[in-house]
N, C-alpha and C positions, 0 to 999 in steps of 0.2 A: 553489352551486359556490364553493369558497374561492379557488382560484387564478384570478387575473385577467389575468396577463401570460404570453405564450408566445413562445419564440424560434422562428425559422424551422426550426432543427434539430428542435425538438419537434413540429413540424407536418408534417414530410415523410412520415410513415408513415400518414397518414390518407387515406381514400378521397377521390378527386377533388382531391387536392392535388399540386402538383409534387413530383418525387422528389428534388430537391436544395434545400439552403438558398437558393442563388442564385435558383432558380425561385420559391420562396416569396416572397422579397424583391421580385422583379419583379411577381408577382401582387399583393402587398400595396400596392406603390406605384401600380400601375395602378388598383386598386380603392379606394384612399384609406383603407387601414386606419389606425386610430389607433396610433401607435408612440411609443416612448421609447427612450433609450439604456439598455442593460442595466446595472443596478447591479452594482458589485463586479468589473467587468472593464475592462481597458483596450482601446482600439481602438474600432471603430465598430459593435460588436454592438448590435443592437436587439431589442426584443421588442414584441409586438402585443397590444392589449387585446382581451379576449374578446368584448366587445360589437361590435367592428368586423369580426369574422370572419364568413365565410359561415354561414348558419343550419344547414346540414347538418353543418358542422364543429363548431359549438357542441354539437349533440346528441352527436356522437361523443366530444368531449372530456369531456362530463359523465359518460360511461360509463368513461372511462380516466383519471380525474383522479389525478395523482401526488401524493405527499406534499409539503406546502408547507414550505419552510425559511424561518423568520422571522429577520430580522436584529436584533441587539441594539441598544438605543438608544444605546449608547456610540459606535457607528459612524455614526449618522445624520448628525451635523454634518460629519464628514469626507466622507461620501458626497454630501451636499448641495454641499459646496465642490467636490468633484471633478466632480460632474455639471454644475455651473454652468460650471466651467472648460472642460470638454470641449465645451460648447455654444457657446463663444465662437468667433468667426472667427479665423483664424490671425494676422491683424494685431493683434487685441485680445489674444490670448494673449501675443504678443511684447511688446506694450506693458506689460502687467501684469508679466510676468517681468522685463523690463528695469528697470522701476521698482523692484520688490522687490530685485533684485540690486544696483542702484545706491544706493538710499536705505534699504532695509530695511522690514520690516513696521510698525515704529513710525511711520514717516512716512506709511504708508497709513492707519493709525489716526488720525493727526493730520488728514489730509484728510477722513476720515469725520466726525470731530468738528467740523471747520469746516463741513461740509455740514449737520450737525445744527443748528449755531448759525444759519446762514443760513436754513434751512427750518423752524426752530423744532421740530425733531424730535430724538429720541434713538435713532438706528438701532441702536447697539450694545446698549443696555439695553431695547430694544423699547418705548419710551415714546412 
């Protein structure tokens, strides 16, 4: 099976599943399904990993597997940044945005460079 992540909306039409996305999300939370924020969308959309779904659903999905859309590598760095940002707590988001608006990204890079010197690392160049 190629597709590994499914949204609640994709799961509502299967046997023994709730008939609304909200119902699927409640079931997923109750049963502890592995989830992540859905890439490429704003808001709180999540998708669930195939290995955490009920076994009966896994069998059904393997019969109805949709075509997979792959993202280009050019978008990956932006998506990583956006994903990281959306996982921050509201006060952390505000702190970062206020810092960037007040001092700019160049000051953020200076702080990262200072971190590199203190910790003998090169975060920006992955050394």
